[in-house]
KEKE-3310 file (N, C-alpha, C; in steps of 0.2 Angstrom, whole numbers, plus 5000, padded with zeros to 4 digits):
npx = (5540:5541:5548:5549:5557:5561:5571:5574:5587:5590:5586:5577:5585:5577:5572:5572:5582:5574:5576:5568:5558:5550:5545:5534:5530:5521:5510:5512:5516:5509:5494:5487:5474:5459:5459:5472:5480:5491:5488:5489:5489:5486:5497:5494:5489:5480:5486:5499:5503:5499:5508:5519:5526:5534:5526:5528:5534:5526:5526:5538:5545:5537:5540:5553:5552:5541:5529:5518:5508:5492:5487:5476:5465:5463:5464:5473:5479:5488:5485:5472:5464:5458:5458:5445:5437:5426:5424:5430:5437:5436:5442:5433:5441:5445:5434:5432:5444:5442:5431:5425:5419:5404:5399:5393:5396:5410:5411:5406:5416:5428:5424:5424:5437:5444:5438:5429:5414:5412:5415:5412:5421:5422:5437:5448:5443:5450:5462:5474:5478:5469:5469:5466:5473:5479:5469:5461:5463:5465:5460:5458:5447:5433:5434:5439:5450:5448:5454:5452:5446:5442:5441:5438:5427:5413:5415:5422:5412:5402:5409:5412:5398:5395:5403:5400:5386:5388:5392:5404:5414:5420:5433:5440:5455:5468:5474:5487:5491:5504:5517:5513:5499:5493:5487:5498:5507:5517:5512:5501:5493:5488:5498:5508:5518:5515:5515:5510:5510:5514:5514:5523:5531:5540:5553:5552:5539:5536:5529:5517:5500:5491:5497:5495:5481:5481:5487:5478:5467:5472:5475:5488:5505:5514:5530:5544:5555:5571:5576:5566:5565:5568:5557:5547:5544:5534:5522:5511:5513:5521:5515:5516:5528:5531:5530:5523:5524)
npy = (5523:5508:5492:5475:5460:5442:5428:5426:5428:5436:5451:5467:5483:5491:5483:5477:5466:5457:5451:5438:5427:5419:5414:5419:5433:5441:5437:5440:5454:5471:5476:5488:5499:5506:5519:5522:5518:5508:5492:5479:5461:5449:5436:5422:5410:5395:5387:5388:5381:5369:5366:5366:5378:5391:5403:5420:5437:5448:5462:5467:5466:5474:5487:5489:5491:5498:5512:5518:5507:5500:5489:5477:5468:5454:5437:5434:5434:5443:5439:5435:5445:5455:5470:5478:5488:5493:5485:5476:5460:5446:5432:5418:5411:5420:5422:5410:5408:5417:5413:5416:5428:5436:5434:5445:5455:5455:5458:5471:5477:5475:5482:5495:5496:5494:5502:5500:5491:5474:5458:5442:5428:5411:5401:5392:5375:5363:5370:5374:5386:5396:5407:5421:5428:5420:5415:5425:5439:5457:5466:5478:5492:5487:5475:5458:5444:5426:5409:5396:5379:5362:5353:5361:5367:5369:5376:5388:5393:5397:5407:5416:5420:5426:5437:5443:5446:5457:5467:5466:5463:5447:5437:5422:5414:5404:5388:5375:5358:5351:5338:5330:5330:5339:5356:5368:5381:5387:5386:5393:5406:5418:5423:5434:5446:5463:5477:5492:5487:5474:5456:5448:5432:5418:5410:5396:5393:5393:5389:5383:5381:5388:5401:5408:5410:5418:5429:5433:5436:5447:5456:5459:5457:5442:5442:5433:5429:5427:5432:5433:5440:5454:5459:5459:5471:5477:5471:5458:5440:5428:5432:5428:5430:5443:5461:5477:5494)
npz = (5530:5538:5536:5541:5542:5542:5542:5528:5517:5505:5503:5501:5503:5512:5521:5538:5549:5560:5576:5584:5594:5586:5569:5564:5561:5555:5563:5576:5577:5578:5570:5559:5562:5555:5559:5558:5569:5579:5583:5595:5600:5613:5611:5612:5606:5603:5593:5595:5606:5602:5592:5599:5600:5609:5620:5622:5627:5619:5620:5623:5611:5603:5609:5606:5592:5588:5590:5602:5604:5605:5616:5614:5624:5621:5614:5600:5583:5570:5557:5558:5554:5541:5532:5523:5510:5516:5528:5541:5540:5550:5558:5563:5572:5582:5590:5595:5602:5612:5620:5632:5631:5626:5609:5603:5611:5609:5595:5595:5602:5594:5582:5587:5591:5579:5569:5559:5552:5557:5549:5551:5547:5542:5545:5534:5532:5543:5544:5556:5560:5557:5549:5538:5528:5518:5510:5505:5494:5493:5479:5474:5474:5483:5478:5477:5478:5478:5480:5469:5471:5470:5480:5492:5488:5492:5504:5499:5490:5499:5506:5496:5492:5504:5504:5492:5495:5503:5495:5488:5474:5468:5462:5456:5459:5452:5458:5462:5466:5477:5476:5486:5486:5493:5498:5492:5498:5490:5478:5478:5471:5476:5483:5478:5470:5464:5452:5444:5431:5430:5436:5448:5449:5456:5448:5448:5447:5433:5418:5423:5420:5427:5429:5417:5418:5429:5424:5415:5424:5431:5422:5418:5414:5417:5425:5427:5441:5449:5461:5473:5485:5483:5477:5486:5493:5485:5489:5494:5496:5507:5520:5533:5537:5536:5541:5541:5544)
capx = (5538:5546:5547:5553:5557:5565:5572:5576:5594:5590:5581:5578:5588:5573:5570:5576:5582:5571:5577:5562:5558:5546:5546:5527:5530:5514:5505:5512:5517:5503:5490:5485:5467:5457:5461:5480:5483:5494:5484:5492:5485:5489:5499:5493:5484:5480:5490:5506:5504:5498:5514:5525:5529:5534:5523:5533:5532:5526:5526:5545:5547:5534:5543:5559:5551:5535:5528:5511:5504:5487:5487:5469:5465:5460:5469:5472:5485:5487:5483:5465:5461:5460:5454:5443:5436:5420:5423:5436:5436:5438:5442:5430:5446:5445:5428:5434:5450:5440:5424:5423:5416:5399:5401:5390:5401:5417:5410:5406:5423:5432:5422:5426:5444:5447:5435:5424:5410:5415:5412:5415:5423:5425:5443:5448:5442:5456:5467:5475:5479:5463:5471:5462:5477:5481:5463:5458:5467:5462:5462:5456:5441:5427:5436:5443:5451:5449:5457:5447:5449:5437:5440:5435:5422:5407:5417:5424:5406:5399:5413:5410:5392:5395:5406:5396:5380:5390:5394:5411:5415:5424:5436:5443:5462:5469:5479:5488:5493:5511:5517:5509:5492:5491:5488:5504:5508:5522:5508:5495:5495:5487:5504:5512:5519:5513:5515:5505:5510:5517:5514:5530:5531:5546:5555:5551:5532:5536:5526:5511:5494:5488:5500:5491:5475:5482:5489:5471:5463:5475:5476:5495:5510:5518:5537:5547:5560:5575:5577:5559:5565:5569:5550:5542:5541:5528:5516:5509:5518:5524:5512:5517:5535:5533:5526:5525:5521)
capy = (5516:5503:5485:5470:5453:5437:5421:5426:5431:5440:5456:5474:5487:5494:5478:5476:5460:5457:5445:5436:5419:5415:5416:5421:5440:5444:5435:5443:5461:5474:5478:5495:5500:5510:5525:5522:5517:5501:5488:5472:5456:5443:5431:5415:5406:5388:5383:5389:5375:5363:5365:5366:5384:5395:5409:5425:5443:5452:5469:5469:5467:5480:5492:5490:5492:5502:5517:5518:5501:5499:5482:5474:5463:5448:5433:5434:5436:5448:5436:5433:5451:5458:5476:5479:5495:5495:5481:5471:5453:5443:5425:5415:5408:5425:5421:5403:5409:5421:5411:5418:5434:5435:5436:5451:5460:5455:5461:5478:5479:5475:5487:5501:5495:5494:5507:5498:5485:5467:5452:5436:5423:5404:5399:5386:5368:5359:5375:5374:5393:5400:5413:5423:5431:5415:5413:5431:5445:5463:5467:5485:5495:5483:5469:5453:5437:5420:5404:5390:5372:5358:5350:5365:5371:5371:5382:5394:5395:5400:5413:5420:5422:5430:5443:5447:5449:5463:5472:5465:5458:5442:5434:5416:5413:5396:5385:5369:5354:5349:5331:5326:5331:5344:5362:5371:5388:5389:5386:5397:5412:5424:5425:5436:5453:5466:5484:5494:5483:5467:5452:5444:5426:5415:5406:5389:5392:5394:5384:5381:5384:5393:5407:5411:5412:5424:5435:5436:5439:5453:5460:5461:5452:5439:5442:5427:5432:5423:5435:5436:5445:5461:5461:5459:5477:5478:5469:5451:5435:5427:5436:5426:5432:5450:5465:5483:5500)
capz = (5530:5540:5535:5545:5539:5545:5539:5521:5516:5500:5505:5499:5508:5516:5526:5544:5552:5567:5580:5588:5596:5582:5563:5562:5562:5553:5567:5583:5577:5578:5564:5559:5562:5550:5561:5557:5575:5579:5588:5596:5604:5617:5606:5616:5602:5604:5589:5597:5611:5598:5588:5603:5600:5615:5621:5623:5628:5612:5621:5623:5604:5601:5612:5602:5585:5587:5594:5604:5602:5609:5617:5615:5629:5618:5611:5592:5579:5565:5551:5559:5552:5535:5531:5516:5509:5521:5533:5543:5540:5557:5558:5568:5577:5587:5594:5598:5607:5617:5621:5638:5629:5621:5602:5601:5614:5605:5589:5596:5604:5588:5578:5590:5591:5572:5566:5554:5554:5557:5545:5554:5542:5544:5541:5529:5535:5544:5545:5563:5562:5557:5546:5532:5523:5513:5507:5502:5492:5491:5472:5472:5478:5483:5473:5481:5475:5482:5476:5467:5472:5470:5487:5496:5484:5496:5509:5495:5488:5505:5507:5490:5493:5510:5502:5487:5498:5506:5490:5485:5468:5470:5457:5458:5457:5452:5463:5460:5472:5476:5475:5491:5485:5498:5496:5493:5498:5485:5472:5479:5467:5480:5486:5472:5471:5458:5452:5439:5424:5430:5442:5449:5452:5456:5442:5448:5445:5426:5414:5425:5416:5431:5428:5412:5421:5434:5420:5412:5429:5434:5416:5418:5411:5421:5425:5431:5444:5453:5468:5475:5490:5481:5475:5492:5495:5481:5492:5493:5497:5513:5525:5540:5539:5535:5545:5539:5548)
cpx = (5543:5544:5551:5552:5562:5565:5574:5582:5593:5584:5582:5581:5584:5570:5575:5576:5579:5572:5571:5562:5553:5546:5539:5526:5524:5509:5505:5514:5510:5500:5488:5478:5465:5458:5469:5483:5485:5490:5487:5487:5489:5491:5499:5488:5485:5485:5497:5508:5503:5504:5520:5529:5529:5530:5529:5530:5532:5528:5533:5547:5544:5538:5549:5558:5545:5534:5520:5507:5499:5486:5479:5469:5461:5465:5467:5479:5483:5484:5475:5461:5463:5455:5452:5440:5430:5420:5430:5433:5439:5437:5438:5434:5446:5440:5430:5439:5447:5432:5421:5419:5410:5401:5399:5394:5408:5416:5410:5413:5428:5430:5424:5434:5447:5444:5431:5420:5414:5411:5415:5416:5425:5432:5443:5447:5449:5462:5468:5476:5473:5464:5466:5467:5480:5475:5461:5463:5463:5465:5460:5450:5435:5428:5441:5444:5451:5451:5451:5450:5443:5436:5437:5430:5416:5409:5418:5417:5403:5402:5412:5403:5391:5398:5402:5389:5382:5393:5400:5411:5421:5426:5439:5450:5463:5474:5481:5491:5500:5511:5514:5502:5489:5492:5494:5505:5513:5517:5502:5496:5491:5493:5509:5513:5517:5514:5510:5504:5511:5515:5520:5529:5538:5547:5553:5543:5531:5533:5519:5505:5491:5491:5497:5484:5475:5483:5482:5467:5465:5475:5483:5499:5513:5526:5540:5554:5564:5575:5570:5560:5565:5562:5545:5540:5535:5522:5515:5515:5520:5522:5515:5524:5536:5528:5528:5521:5521)
cpy = (5512:5496:5480:5464:5449:5431:5420:5430:5437:5445:5463:5478:5490:5489:5478:5469:5460:5450:5444:5429:5416:5418:5420:5429:5443:5443:5439:5451:5464:5475:5485:5496:5505:5518:5527:5522:5509:5498:5481:5468:5452:5438:5424:5411:5399:5384:5383:5383:5369:5361:5365:5372:5388:5401:5414:5432:5448:5460:5472:5470:5473:5487:5494:5493:5497:5507:5517:5513:5500:5491:5480:5468:5457:5444:5433:5435:5440:5445:5433:5439:5453:5464:5477:5486:5497:5491:5479:5464:5450:5436:5423:5412:5413:5424:5415:5404:5413:5420:5413:5425:5432:5438:5443:5457:5461:5459:5469:5481:5480:5481:5494:5501:5497:5499:5506:5492:5479:5462:5446:5431:5416:5403:5393:5379:5365:5364:5376:5382:5398:5407:5415:5426:5427:5413:5419:5436:5451:5465:5474:5487:5490:5477:5464:5447:5432:5414:5399:5384:5368:5355:5354:5370:5373:5377:5388:5397:5399:5407:5418:5424:5427:5437:5447:5450:5456:5468:5471:5461:5453:5438:5428:5416:5405:5394:5378:5365:5352:5341:5327:5327:5335:5351:5365:5378:5391:5390:5390:5404:5418:5427:5427:5444:5457:5474:5486:5490:5476:5463:5448:5438:5422:5410:5399:5387:5392:5388:5381:5384:5389:5400:5411:5414:5418:5430:5438:5439:5446:5458:5463:5456:5449:5440:5437:5430:5427:5425:5438:5441:5452:5464:5462:5466:5480:5476:5462:5446:5434:5431:5434:5428:5439:5455:5472:5488:5506)
cpz = (5532:5538:5538:5541:5543:5541:5532:5520:5511:5501:5502:5505:5513:5521:5532:5546:5559:5571:5585:5589:5591:5574:5560:5564:5561:5559:5574:5583:5576:5571:5565:5558:5557:5552:5561:5564:5575:5585:5588:5600:5608:5612:5610:5612:5603:5599:5591:5602:5607:5594:5592:5603:5607:5615:5623:5624:5622:5614:5621:5616:5601:5603:5609:5595:5583:5592:5596:5602:5607:5610:5619:5619:5627:5615:5604:5589:5573:5559:5552:5557:5545:5534:5524:5516:5515:5527:5535:5543:5547:5557:5564:5574:5583:5592:5598:5604:5613:5619:5627:5637:5625:5614:5601:5605:5611:5598:5590:5598:5598:5583:5581:5590:5584:5567:5560:5556:5553:5553:5548:5548:5545:5541:5537:5534:5536:5545:5553:5565:5562:5553:5540:5526:5518:5509:5502:5500:5490:5484:5470:5476:5477:5479:5477:5477:5480:5478:5475:5468:5473:5477:5492:5493:5488:5501:5505:5492:5493:5506:5502:5491:5499:5508:5497:5490:5502:5501:5487:5479:5470:5463:5460:5455:5457:5457:5461:5467:5471:5476:5480:5491:5490:5495:5497:5493:5492:5478:5473:5477:5470:5482:5480:5474:5464:5458:5447:5433:5424:5436:5442:5452:5452:5450:5442:5447:5437:5423:5417:5421:5420:5431:5422:5414:5425:5430:5417:5418:5431:5428:5416:5416:5417:5420:5430:5434:5448:5460:5470:5480:5488:5478:5481:5494:5491:5484:5490:5495:5504:5519:5532:5542:5539:5540:5543:5543:5543)
residu = (UNK:UNK:UNK:UNK:UNK:UNK:UNK:UNK:UNK:UNK:UNK:UNK:UNK:UNK:UNK:UNK:UNK:UNK:UNK:UNK:UNK:UNK:UNK:UNK:UNK:UNK:UNK:UNK:UNK:UNK:UNK:UNK:UNK:UNK:UNK:UNK:UNK:UNK:UNK:UNK:UNK:UNK:UNK:UNK:UNK:UNK:UNK:UNK:UNK:UNK:UNK:UNK:UNK:UNK:UNK:UNK:UNK:UNK:UNK:UNK:UNK:UNK:UNK:UNK:UNK:UNK:UNK:UNK:UNK:UNK:UNK:UNK:UNK:UNK:UNK:UNK:UNK:UNK:UNK:UNK:UNK:UNK:UNK:UNK:UNK:UNK:UNK:UNK:UNK:UNK:UNK:UNK:UNK:UNK:UNK:UNK:UNK:UNK:UNK:UNK:UNK:UNK:UNK:UNK:UNK:UNK:UNK:UNK:UNK:UNK:UNK:UNK:UNK:UNK:UNK:UNK:UNK:UNK:UNK:UNK:UNK:UNK:UNK:UNK:UNK:UNK:UNK:UNK:UNK:UNK:UNK:UNK:UNK:UNK:UNK:UNK:UNK:UNK:UNK:UNK:UNK:UNK:UNK:UNK:UNK:UNK:UNK:UNK:UNK:UNK:UNK:UNK:UNK:UNK:UNK:UNK:UNK:UNK:UNK:UNK:UNK:UNK:UNK:UNK:UNK:UNK:UNK:UNK:UNK:UNK:UNK:UNK:UNK:UNK:UNK:UNK:UNK:UNK:UNK:UNK:UNK:UNK:UNK:UNK:UNK:UNK:UNK:UNK:UNK:UNK:UNK:UNK:UNK:UNK:UNK:UNK:UNK:UNK:UNK:UNK:UNK:UNK:UNK:UNK:UNK:UNK:UNK:UNK:UNK:UNK:UNK:UNK:UNK:UNK:UNK:UNK:UNK:UNK:UNK:UNK:UNK:UNK:UNK:UNK:UNK:UNK:UNK:UNK:UNK:UNK:UNK:UNK:UNK:UNK:UNK:UNK:UNK:UNK:UNK:UNK:UNK:UNK:UNK:UNK:UNK)
# end
């Protein structure tokens, strides 16, 4: 198992420092298909130009850190995809970035590429990145978590119905707002690490009522930690900065 990380100093020993022109490693590094093959994409998404981020040659980075990456000839990033037990979730952002292709053809291409049926999912309203990994968490066999929030309730309800209609159990996770009344990644409790008995959260979250709800939903005890980096290898958290093979 190789794990790559960037931009955080306190890290487990099995992480490597990856020198790259972007901090969004999760987005431009390959994903693993259901056939256990590495698949990469053209990393020329619209949000890069919208945020003034440079485009760069991802294949040079892949060649340094990966073996046998299949370069899919479409524009996308890794956070546009999530693998479930029976499906791949794909953000509608991928269809929009590749609007020169018929969506039916794109669906067939992705199903052949990734090895499972595709479910197209609308990203969060107003999200310029169109990512899915900050909205949904895989909780076990056919079991998913999404966060609950009154402002986005209509959107989240439709997403829940879509997933339930395909046979997935959906539980809601708590979320709180930061001081600017905006959704805060720091307080989004889908971003946690866990093992068989515990859920690990950073010490600055301590005291929030949402942590007790998370403890109940997970059926595990909360452990508050100062050095979050050492727990990242357990999974969860900071998806945009991590990539594993």
